[in-house]
N, C-alpha and C positions, 0 to 999 in steps of 0.2 A: 657303694652301689654294685650289686652283684650282677654279673653277666648272665643274661637269659638266652640270647641267641647270637650266633655269629654266622652270617649267611653270605656266601659268595654269589656274585651276579656277573656272569660272563655276557658281555654285550657285543653286538656287531651291527654296523650300519651298511654292510655290503662290501663291495670291492673297490670303493672309491678312495681308499686311504693311500697315503704316499708310499707305503711299504707293506710287505706281508706282515711284519711284526706289529704294525700299527692298525691292522684291520679289526682288532678287537680291543675291548677295555675290560679289565677285571676289577670290579669294585667289591668291597667287603663292608657289609652293614653289621654293626654291633648294636644290640638292643639290651638295655638293662632291665631288671625285674620291675623297676618303677617306671618303665616306659621311655627312658631317655635313649636317643639315637645318635650314633656317630658313624662317619663314613671314612673308609680308607681305600687305598688302591695299590695294586702291585703289578708286576710284569705279566705279559701274556706270551706272545710269540708261539713257537712250536711247543713250548712247555705249558701252555694254558691248561690242558686237562690235568696234568700232574700237580700244578699249583692249586687248582680248584679242589682236587682230592685232598691235598695237604691242609687247605683251609678248613675243610670239613672235619679232618682229624683234630686240628687245633681247636675247633669249636667245641668238641666234646671235652677236651682237656680244660678249657677256660671257663666252661659253664659253672656258674656259682662263685667265681673269683671276683674280687673287688676291682673294678675297672680303674680306680684311682691309683692302684699300686703298680705302676708301669714297670718299675725296676724289679719288683718281686715277681711279676708275671713273666718278664723276660728271663729271669734266672730259673723260674719254674720250668719254662719251655726248654731252656738250654739243658737242664738236668734230665728232662724226660726224653729228649731226642738225642741219642748218642751221636748222630751224624749232623746235628745242627750246624756245626762250624764249617762244614764242607758241602752243605746242601743248599743250592739256590732255592729249591722249592720250600724247604723249611724256613729259611731266612725270609723268603718272600711272604709266606703266610703270616709270620710273626710281625713283619714290617707293616702290613696292612692292618692287622689287629691293633698294633701300637698307635698307628695314625688315627684310627677310629676312636681309640681310647682317649687320646688327646683332644679330639674333636668334642667328645662328650664332656670332658673336664672343662674345656673352655666355655662350652655352652652353659654348663652348670654355673660357672662363675661369672658369666656375662662378659668374658674377656677373649679377645683374639689371642692366638698362640704366642704372638711376638711379645705380648705383655708377660706371659708366663715364662718366657725365655730370656728375660732381661730388659725388655722394652725396645724401642725403636733405635736402631743405628742409622736407618734411612727409611723414608716414607715412600720412595719410588725405587723400583728395581730396574736396572738396565738389563735389557734382553739382547741375546744374539739369535738371529733367525736361523732355523733349520727346517728341513723338509720342503724347501722352496724350489728344488732343482730336479724334480721328477721328470724323467725322459731325456735329460740332458746327457749327451755323449760327445759333444764337440764344444770348442771354445766359444763359438758364436752364441750357442744356446745358453751356456753359463753366463756370459756377459749380459745378454738381454734380460734374463731372469734376475740377475743381480741388480741391474738398474731398477727393475720393478720393486725389488725388496727395499732398496734405498729410497725409492719414491714414496714408500709407505712410512718412512721416518726412521727406519732402523740404522744404527751406526755400527753394527757388527753383524757378520754372517758367517756361517760355517758350511763347508761342503766337502765332498769326497771326489777328487778329480781323477782317481786311479782306475776307474772302470773295473775290468775283470782281472786285474793283476792280483796275484796271491803268492805270498812267500818271497819270490824273486821278482823284482821290478826290472824288466829289461829296458834297453835304451830307448826303443820306440815308444814304449808306454810312458816312460818318464818324460820324454819330449812332449807327448800329448798332454800330460798333467801340467807341465810347465806352461804350455800354450794356454790352457784353460785358466790357470791362476793369473798369468800375465794379462789375459783378456779381462778377467774380473777386476783386477787392480786398475786397469785403464778405464774400465766402465764406471767404477765407483769413486775413483780418486783416492787421494792419500788420507782423507779424513775418516775413512771407514775401516774398521778392523776386520781382517780376514783370518779365519780360523780353519785349519786343515784337519779333516777327519781321515784317519788311516784305518780305523776299525781293527786295530791290533792284528794286522795280517802280514807283516813283512819280517824278513830276517834283518839282523842288525845292519849288515852291509848295504842292503837296499834302502833301508830307512835313513841311513846316514847320507847316502847319495841324494835321496829325495829332499832331505832337510837342507842340504847345501845348495841344491838347485833352486829351491823355492825361497831361500832366505832373502835374496834381493828384493822380493816383493813385500817385505815387511809383515811377516807372519806373526800374528798375536800368540798363537800356540799351535803345536802339532799334537793331536790327540791319539793316544795309544799307538805309537809308531811301530812297535814290535809286538810279536805274539805275547800275550799277557803272562804266560808261564815262563818266558825266557828272561829271567832276571839277569843272567850273565850278558845276554844281548842288550838288555836295557842299560846296563852299566856301560857297555861299549858305546852305545848310542849317546849316552849322556856325556861321556868324555870326549866324543868326537864332533857331535853336532852342535851348532851354535844358534839354535832356536829354542824358545821356551817349550816346555813339555807339560801336557795334561794327562793325568792317569787316574785310574781307580774306579771306573764305572762298574766293573765286574766284581769288585771285592765285596764280601758279605760280613766282615767283622774287623775289629780293630787290629787284631794280630796280622791279618793279611795286609791291612793298610800300612802298617809299619814296615812291611817289606818294600813298599813302593815309595813311601814318603820322601826318602832321601834322593830320589831321582826326579821328583816332581816340582814344578813351579805352581801348578794348580792341581787340586784334588777334585775328583768328580764322582764321589760316592752318590748313590741313588737312594733316596728315602724309601723307595718301594722295595728295596732288596737288602739294605744295610742294617735294618732294624728299626725303621721308622724314625720319627723325630728324636726319640730318646737317644739312639745311638749316633745319628747323624750330627747332633749337637756335639757329641764327644769327638767325632771325626774332625769337625771344624776346630775344636780346641787343640787337638793333636797337631793339626796343620799349623795353627797359629804359633805353637811352640817351636815349629821348624821354620817359621817365616814363609809359609806356603799359603796361597790364597785359595778360596773355594770357587768352583764353577759347577755346581751340582748337576749331575746327569738328570734329564727330565724329558724322556722321549715317549711317554705313554699317554695318559689322559688327564682330564681336568681336575680330578680330586688330588692326584699326585702333584699337579701343577700348583694348585692352591696351597697345599701344605708346604711345598718347597718354598714358595714366596714368603710364607710366614717366617720360616727359618732364615731366609736371605735377609729379611728386614731386621733381624735381631743380632746376627753374628757380626763381630768386628772385622773379620778378614774376608769379606765378600768381594768378588771381582766382577763377575758377569753371570747371567743366568740363561741357560739354553731354553728356547721356546719354539714350539711348533704351533702355537695357538692360532695364528692367522692362516696357517697352511693345513690345519685339520679340515676334514669334512665337517659340514655344519652340525651333524648329529652329535659330535663330541661337545661342541659348545652348548648345545641344547641341554646337556646333562646338568649344567650349572647356570642355565638361563643366560648364557653369554655374559657372565658377571665380571670378567677380567679383561676388558678391552685394552688393546695396546695403543698407546699414543706417543708419537715421537720416539719409538724404540724403547719405551719404558712402560711399566704398569704400576699403577697406584696400589699400594698394599692395602687390602680391605681391612676395616676395623670391626667388622661383624664378629660375633663370638666364634670360638673354635677355629676351624681352618679358614674362616672368613667368607665362605660361600655356602649357599644352600643347594643341596642336590634335589633335582626335580624327579621325584619318585615315579611320576607318570611317564616321564621320558625313559627312566630306567626300565620300566615294564615294557615300554614300546620297543626298545631295542634289545631286550633280553632274548638270547638265542641259544639253541643247542648247536654248538659249532663243531663241525668235524674238521679236525686239523690235519691238513695234508702237507707232506714235505714240500717246501716252496721250490719253484723253478730256479729262482735266484737265491743266493744266501739270505738267511732270514734277517740279516741286518741291513741289506742293501736298500737304498731308496729306489722305488719302482722305476724300471726302465733305464737305469744307469749302469748296469752290470755288463 
Protein backbone atom coordinates (compact mmCIF):
# COMPACT_ATOMS: atom_id res chain seq x y z
CA UNK A 1 0.00 0.00 0.00
CA UNK A 2 1.63 3.18 -1.19
CA UNK A 3 1.58 6.31 0.96
CA UNK A 4 -0.48 9.10 -0.58
CA UNK A 5 -0.60 11.69 2.23
CA UNK A 6 1.10 12.42 5.53
CA UNK A 7 -0.59 15.33 7.25
CA UNK A 8 0.21 16.94 10.63
CA UNK A 9 -2.67 18.23 12.77
CA UNK A 10 -1.72 20.61 15.54
CA UNK A 11 -4.59 20.82 18.01
CA UNK A 12 -5.37 23.02 20.99
CA UNK A 13 -8.22 23.23 23.44
CA UNK A 14 -7.10 26.45 25.11
CA UNK A 15 -5.16 27.02 28.30
CA UNK A 16 -6.86 24.55 30.64
CA UNK A 17 -4.17 21.89 30.34
CA UNK A 18 -2.01 20.89 33.33
CA UNK A 19 1.19 22.31 31.80
CA UNK A 20 2.41 24.47 28.94
CA UNK A 21 3.80 21.43 27.14
CA UNK A 22 0.40 19.71 27.38
CA UNK A 23 -1.69 22.52 25.90
CA UNK A 24 -1.39 21.14 22.38
CA UNK A 25 -1.56 17.75 20.66
CA UNK A 26 0.23 16.93 17.42
CA UNK A 27 -1.44 14.12 15.49
CA UNK A 28 -0.20 12.76 12.17
CA UNK A 29 -2.60 11.19 9.68
CA UNK A 30 -1.26 8.82 7.04
CA UNK A 31 -3.48 7.95 4.06
CA UNK A 32 -2.62 5.31 1.47
CA UNK A 33 -3.48 5.48 -2.21
CA UNK A 34 -6.26 2.93 -1.69
CA UNK A 35 -7.80 5.11 1.04
CA UNK A 36 -6.65 3.37 4.22
CA UNK A 37 -6.03 5.70 7.19
CA UNK A 38 -3.79 5.47 10.23
CA UNK A 39 -2.99 7.88 13.03
CA UNK A 40 0.18 8.64 14.95
CA UNK A 41 1.20 11.23 17.50
CA UNK A 42 4.36 12.94 18.64
CA UNK A 43 5.62 15.63 20.99
CA UNK A 44 4.70 19.29 20.97
CA UNK A 45 5.92 21.73 23.67
CA UNK A 46 7.88 24.76 22.40
CA UNK A 47 9.15 22.60 19.53
CA UNK A 48 5.72 22.13 17.96
CA UNK A 49 6.31 24.39 14.91
CA UNK A 50 9.63 22.74 14.08
CA UNK A 51 8.18 19.24 14.46
CA UNK A 52 5.24 20.16 12.21
CA UNK A 53 7.70 21.43 9.61
CA UNK A 54 9.70 18.19 9.82
CA UNK A 55 6.56 16.09 9.41
CA UNK A 56 5.83 17.97 6.20
CA UNK A 57 9.35 17.29 4.95
CA UNK A 58 9.02 13.61 5.83
CA UNK A 59 5.67 13.53 4.00
CA UNK A 60 7.35 14.43 0.74
CA UNK A 61 9.99 11.74 1.26
CA UNK A 62 7.54 8.96 2.14
CA UNK A 63 4.98 9.63 -0.58
CA UNK A 64 4.71 6.54 -2.76
CA UNK A 65 6.53 4.21 -0.37
CA UNK A 66 4.86 1.03 0.89
CA UNK A 67 3.42 1.58 4.37
CA UNK A 68 3.96 -2.11 5.22
CA UNK A 69 7.73 -1.76 5.08
CA UNK A 70 8.27 -0.12 8.45
CA UNK A 71 11.91 -1.18 8.78
CA UNK A 72 12.81 -0.15 5.23
CA UNK A 73 11.05 3.18 5.70
CA UNK A 74 12.95 3.85 8.91
CA UNK A 75 16.29 3.09 7.24
CA UNK A 76 15.31 5.21 4.24
CA UNK A 77 14.66 8.21 6.50
CA UNK A 78 17.83 7.55 8.51
CA UNK A 79 19.81 7.59 5.27
CA UNK A 80 18.15 10.78 4.04
CA UNK A 81 18.54 12.85 7.20
CA UNK A 82 22.17 13.23 8.19
CA UNK A 83 21.13 14.56 11.62
CA UNK A 84 18.40 12.02 12.36
CA UNK A 85 20.33 10.38 15.19
CA UNK A 86 20.67 13.66 17.10
CA UNK A 87 17.50 15.50 16.05
CA UNK A 88 14.41 15.34 18.24
CA UNK A 89 12.35 16.86 15.40
CA UNK A 90 13.45 14.23 12.88
CA UNK A 91 12.98 11.36 15.31
CA UNK A 92 9.58 12.72 16.33
CA UNK A 93 8.35 12.96 12.75
CA UNK A 94 9.42 9.42 11.96
CA UNK A 95 7.92 8.15 15.23
CA UNK A 96 4.46 9.49 14.38
CA UNK A 97 4.69 8.12 10.83
CA UNK A 98 5.72 4.70 12.13
CA UNK A 99 2.85 4.68 14.63
CA UNK A 100 0.35 5.53 11.90
CA UNK A 101 1.86 2.87 9.64
CA UNK A 102 1.27 0.20 12.28
CA UNK A 103 -2.27 1.49 12.77
CA UNK A 104 -2.92 0.97 9.05
CA UNK A 105 -1.33 -2.48 9.07
CA UNK A 106 -3.36 -3.59 12.06
CA UNK A 107 -6.59 -2.32 10.55
CA UNK A 108 -5.84 -4.03 7.26
CA UNK A 109 -5.30 -7.35 9.06
CA UNK A 110 -8.18 -6.84 11.49
CA UNK A 111 -5.78 -7.19 14.43
CA UNK A 112 -4.80 -5.01 17.38
CA UNK A 113 -1.10 -4.22 17.49
CA UNK A 114 -0.48 -6.49 20.46
CA UNK A 115 -1.28 -9.51 18.28
CA UNK A 116 1.33 -8.35 15.76
CA UNK A 117 3.85 -7.88 18.58
CA UNK A 118 3.60 -11.39 20.00
CA UNK A 119 0.19 -11.52 21.63
CA UNK A 120 -0.98 -10.64 25.11
CA UNK A 121 1.30 -10.75 28.10
CA UNK A 122 -1.46 -8.96 30.02
CA UNK A 123 -4.98 -7.78 29.20
CA UNK A 124 -5.02 -4.98 31.78
CA UNK A 125 -2.29 -2.36 32.20
CA UNK A 126 -1.47 -0.87 35.58
CA UNK A 127 -1.23 2.92 35.46
CA UNK A 128 0.41 5.53 37.61
CA UNK A 129 -1.30 8.89 37.78
CA UNK A 130 0.47 12.05 36.64
CA UNK A 131 -0.71 15.62 36.08
CA UNK A 132 -2.90 15.56 39.21
CA UNK A 133 -1.05 18.16 41.31
CA UNK A 134 -1.36 21.39 39.34
CA UNK A 135 -1.05 24.45 41.58
CA UNK A 136 0.41 22.51 44.52
CA UNK A 137 3.30 24.22 46.27
CA UNK A 138 2.91 22.96 49.84
CA UNK A 139 2.62 19.62 51.60
CA UNK A 140 -1.07 20.04 52.44
CA UNK A 141 -2.07 20.52 48.81
CA UNK A 142 -0.06 17.49 47.65
CA UNK A 143 -1.60 15.33 50.38
CA UNK A 144 -5.17 16.40 49.65
CA UNK A 145 -4.81 15.84 45.91
CA UNK A 146 -3.07 12.50 46.46
CA UNK A 147 -6.04 11.30 48.52
CA UNK A 148 -8.33 12.22 45.65
CA UNK A 149 -6.17 10.28 43.19
CA UNK A 150 -6.20 7.17 45.37
CA UNK A 151 -9.93 7.64 45.80
CA UNK A 152 -10.25 7.15 42.05
CA UNK A 153 -8.63 3.72 42.43
CA UNK A 154 -5.03 4.44 41.49
CA UNK A 155 -2.36 2.43 43.31
CA UNK A 156 0.59 4.50 42.08
CA UNK A 157 1.20 8.22 41.52
CA UNK A 158 4.07 10.44 40.47
CA UNK A 159 4.86 14.04 41.28
CA UNK A 160 7.64 16.61 41.37
CA UNK A 161 8.02 18.07 44.89
CA UNK A 162 11.04 20.28 44.12
CA UNK A 163 9.30 23.49 42.99
CA UNK A 164 11.75 25.95 41.39
CA UNK A 165 14.99 24.22 42.39
CA UNK A 166 17.42 23.74 39.52
CA UNK A 167 20.90 22.22 39.45
CA UNK A 168 21.64 22.80 43.16
CA UNK A 169 19.06 21.69 45.72
CA UNK A 170 19.56 23.80 48.84
CA UNK A 171 18.69 22.70 52.35
CA UNK A 172 15.42 24.62 52.66
CA UNK A 173 14.16 23.33 49.29
CA UNK A 174 15.03 19.76 50.19
CA UNK A 175 13.17 20.08 53.50
CA UNK A 176 10.06 21.33 51.66
CA UNK A 177 10.30 18.39 49.25
CA UNK A 178 10.63 15.90 52.10
CA UNK A 179 7.62 17.45 53.84
CA UNK A 180 5.55 17.06 50.68
CA UNK A 181 6.55 13.43 50.13
CA UNK A 182 6.02 12.59 53.80
CA UNK A 183 2.57 14.16 53.68
CA UNK A 184 1.63 12.20 50.57
CA UNK A 185 2.85 8.94 52.10
CA UNK A 186 0.80 9.59 55.23
CA UNK A 187 -2.24 10.47 53.11
CA UNK A 188 -2.17 7.42 50.84
CA UNK A 189 -0.76 4.77 53.17
CA UNK A 190 1.83 2.12 52.50
CA UNK A 191 -0.13 0.29 49.81
CA UNK A 192 0.31 2.99 47.16
CA UNK A 193 3.50 3.42 45.15
CA UNK A 194 5.08 6.89 45.12
CA UNK A 195 7.22 7.85 42.11
CA UNK A 196 9.37 10.98 42.25
CA UNK A 197 9.87 13.18 39.20
CA UNK A 198 13.13 15.13 39.08
CA UNK A 199 12.89 16.30 35.45
CA UNK A 200 16.63 15.76 34.94
CA UNK A 201 17.58 19.01 36.58
CA UNK A 202 20.03 18.35 39.45
CA UNK A 203 23.74 17.91 39.81
CA UNK A 204 24.83 14.56 41.21
CA UNK A 205 25.48 15.75 44.76
CA UNK A 206 22.02 17.33 45.07
CA UNK A 207 20.34 14.29 43.54
CA UNK A 208 22.08 11.92 45.98
CA UNK A 209 21.01 14.03 48.97
CA UNK A 210 17.44 14.06 47.68
CA UNK A 211 17.43 10.28 47.18
CA UNK A 212 18.72 9.58 50.66
CA UNK A 213 16.30 12.04 52.27
CA UNK A 214 13.28 10.54 50.44
CA UNK A 215 14.26 6.87 50.71
CA UNK A 216 12.48 6.31 54.07
CA UNK A 217 9.16 7.00 52.33
CA UNK A 218 9.40 3.93 50.11
CA UNK A 219 10.10 5.48 46.71
CA UNK A 220 9.16 3.23 43.77
CA UNK A 221 11.64 5.11 41.57
CA UNK A 222 13.28 8.48 41.04
CA UNK A 223 12.99 9.67 37.48
CA UNK A 224 15.86 11.46 35.74
CA UNK A 225 17.63 12.51 38.94
CA UNK A 226 20.52 14.30 37.19
CA UNK A 227 20.94 16.35 34.03
CA UNK A 228 20.54 13.87 31.16
CA UNK A 229 23.86 14.74 29.50
CA UNK A 230 25.79 14.23 32.75
CA UNK A 231 26.66 10.54 32.43
CA UNK A 232 29.49 10.86 34.93
CA UNK A 233 27.08 12.40 37.43
CA UNK A 234 24.61 9.61 36.73
CA UNK A 235 27.30 7.03 37.51
CA UNK A 236 28.06 8.85 40.78
CA UNK A 237 24.38 8.91 41.65
CA UNK A 238 23.94 5.24 40.90
CA UNK A 239 26.86 4.24 43.07
CA UNK A 240 25.79 6.38 46.05
CA UNK A 241 21.98 6.48 46.05
CA UNK A 242 19.85 3.60 47.31
CA UNK A 243 16.64 4.14 45.38
CA UNK A 244 15.55 2.65 42.03
CA UNK A 245 16.16 4.84 38.99
CA UNK A 246 14.06 5.48 35.85
CA UNK A 247 15.76 6.94 32.77
CA UNK A 248 15.43 7.47 29.05
CA UNK A 249 12.45 9.64 28.15
CA UNK A 250 14.65 11.99 26.10
CA UNK A 251 16.65 9.40 24.17
CA UNK A 252 15.83 9.06 20.48
CA UNK A 253 17.69 5.93 19.41
CA UNK A 254 19.12 2.62 20.58
CA UNK A 255 22.69 3.89 20.75
CA UNK A 256 21.71 6.61 23.20
CA UNK A 257 19.69 4.09 25.20
CA UNK A 258 22.74 1.90 25.65
CA UNK A 259 24.52 4.79 27.36
CA UNK A 260 21.80 4.85 30.04
CA UNK A 261 20.69 1.25 30.40
CA UNK A 262 23.45 0.23 32.81
CA UNK A 263 22.30 2.90 35.28
CA UNK A 264 18.57 2.17 35.04
CA UNK A 265 16.09 -0.04 36.84
CA UNK A 266 13.34 1.19 34.52
CA UNK A 267 13.55 2.59 30.99
CA UNK A 268 11.14 5.29 29.86
CA UNK A 269 11.54 5.66 26.13
CA UNK A 270 8.68 7.51 24.46
CA UNK A 271 7.01 5.93 21.42
CA UNK A 272 6.46 9.44 20.05
CA UNK A 273 10.15 10.28 19.86
CA UNK A 274 12.10 7.00 19.92
CA UNK A 275 10.96 5.74 16.52
CA UNK A 276 7.40 4.61 17.13
CA UNK A 277 6.39 1.05 17.99
CA UNK A 278 9.07 -0.36 15.68
CA UNK A 279 11.98 0.96 17.72
CA UNK A 280 10.27 0.97 21.13
CA UNK A 281 9.85 -2.80 20.87
CA UNK A 282 13.60 -3.06 20.37
CA UNK A 283 14.19 -0.81 23.37
CA UNK A 284 12.09 -3.17 25.50
CA UNK A 285 14.12 -6.14 24.22
CA UNK A 286 17.41 -4.39 25.03
CA UNK A 287 16.10 -3.62 28.50
CA UNK A 288 15.02 -7.23 29.01
CA UNK A 289 18.55 -8.40 28.20
CA UNK A 290 19.86 -6.13 30.98
CA UNK A 291 17.19 -7.18 33.48
CA UNK A 292 15.54 -3.75 33.25
CA UNK A 293 11.78 -3.11 33.27
CA UNK A 294 9.79 -0.69 31.11
CA UNK A 295 7.73 2.29 32.21
CA UNK A 296 7.23 4.10 28.91
CA UNK A 297 7.05 7.89 28.95
CA UNK A 298 3.54 8.95 27.93
CA UNK A 299 2.83 12.61 28.60
CA UNK A 300 1.12 13.89 25.47
CA UNK A 301 -2.22 12.86 24.00
CA UNK A 302 -4.65 10.01 23.37
CA UNK A 303 -3.19 8.45 20.22
CA UNK A 304 0.24 8.09 21.82
CA UNK A 305 -1.53 6.72 24.92
CA UNK A 306 -3.41 4.11 22.89
CA UNK A 307 -0.36 2.95 20.93
CA UNK A 308 1.72 2.72 24.10
CA UNK A 309 -0.88 0.51 25.78
CA UNK A 310 -0.72 -1.90 22.84
CA UNK A 311 3.00 -2.35 23.37
CA UNK A 312 2.59 -2.58 27.16
CA UNK A 313 0.20 -5.46 26.60
CA UNK A 314 2.69 -7.48 24.57
CA UNK A 315 6.15 -7.06 26.10
CA UNK A 316 7.31 -9.39 28.89
CA UNK A 317 9.21 -6.83 31.00
CA UNK A 318 6.45 -4.29 31.64
CA UNK A 319 6.30 -2.61 35.07
CA UNK A 320 3.85 0.30 35.12
CA UNK A 321 2.51 2.89 32.68
CA UNK A 322 2.42 6.66 33.05
CA UNK A 323 -1.04 8.12 32.49
CA UNK A 324 -2.50 11.62 32.43
CA UNK A 325 -5.81 10.31 31.10
CA UNK A 326 -8.07 11.30 34.02
CA UNK A 327 -6.28 14.64 34.42
CA UNK A 328 -6.42 15.79 30.82
CA UNK A 329 -8.94 18.43 29.85
CA UNK A 330 -12.00 16.82 28.29
CA UNK A 331 -11.12 17.78 24.73
CA UNK A 332 -8.23 15.34 24.60
CA UNK A 333 -10.46 12.43 25.58
CA UNK A 334 -12.97 13.56 22.96
CA UNK A 335 -10.37 12.88 20.25
CA UNK A 336 -10.81 9.13 20.84
CA UNK A 337 -14.39 9.28 22.12
CA UNK A 338 -13.18 8.62 25.68
CA UNK A 339 -12.38 5.04 24.67
CA UNK A 340 -9.82 4.18 27.37
CA UNK A 341 -11.49 4.73 30.77
CA UNK A 342 -9.44 3.99 33.87
CA UNK A 343 -10.94 1.56 36.38
CA UNK A 344 -9.23 0.68 39.62
CA UNK A 345 -5.96 2.22 38.46
CA UNK A 346 -5.87 -0.02 35.37
CA UNK A 347 -7.05 0.16 31.78
CA UNK A 348 -8.34 -2.73 29.71
CA UNK A 349 -6.27 -3.15 26.56
CA UNK A 350 -8.62 -2.65 23.59
CA UNK A 351 -8.84 -5.44 21.03
CA UNK A 352 -10.01 -3.28 18.14
CA UNK A 353 -7.70 -3.31 15.10
CA UNK A 354 -4.62 -1.12 14.88
CA UNK A 355 -3.88 1.07 17.88
CA UNK A 356 -7.18 -0.07 19.38
CA UNK A 357 -9.13 3.19 19.20
CA UNK A 358 -10.79 5.28 16.51
CA UNK A 359 -9.90 8.94 16.13
CA UNK A 360 -12.90 11.27 15.93
CA UNK A 361 -12.03 13.31 12.86
CA UNK A 362 -14.78 15.82 13.59
CA UNK A 363 -13.15 16.51 16.95
CA UNK A 364 -9.78 16.80 15.23
CA UNK A 365 -11.17 19.50 12.95
CA UNK A 366 -12.91 21.19 15.87
CA UNK A 367 -9.66 21.61 17.80
CA UNK A 368 -7.29 22.20 14.91
CA UNK A 369 -5.52 25.50 15.47
CA UNK A 370 -2.77 27.77 14.26
CA UNK A 371 -0.82 27.92 17.49
CA UNK A 372 1.63 30.72 18.12
CA UNK A 373 4.17 29.21 20.48
CA UNK A 374 5.50 31.65 23.06
CA UNK A 375 8.34 30.97 25.50
CA UNK A 376 6.64 29.68 28.66
CA UNK A 377 6.79 31.63 31.90
CA UNK A 378 7.67 28.42 33.71
CA UNK A 379 9.96 25.73 32.32
CA UNK A 380 8.20 23.89 29.53
CA UNK A 381 8.21 20.65 31.53
CA UNK A 382 6.67 22.01 34.76
CA UNK A 383 3.15 21.12 35.84
CA UNK A 384 1.27 24.40 35.90
CA UNK A 385 1.51 26.42 39.11
CA UNK A 386 4.12 24.25 40.83
CA UNK A 387 7.28 26.15 39.88
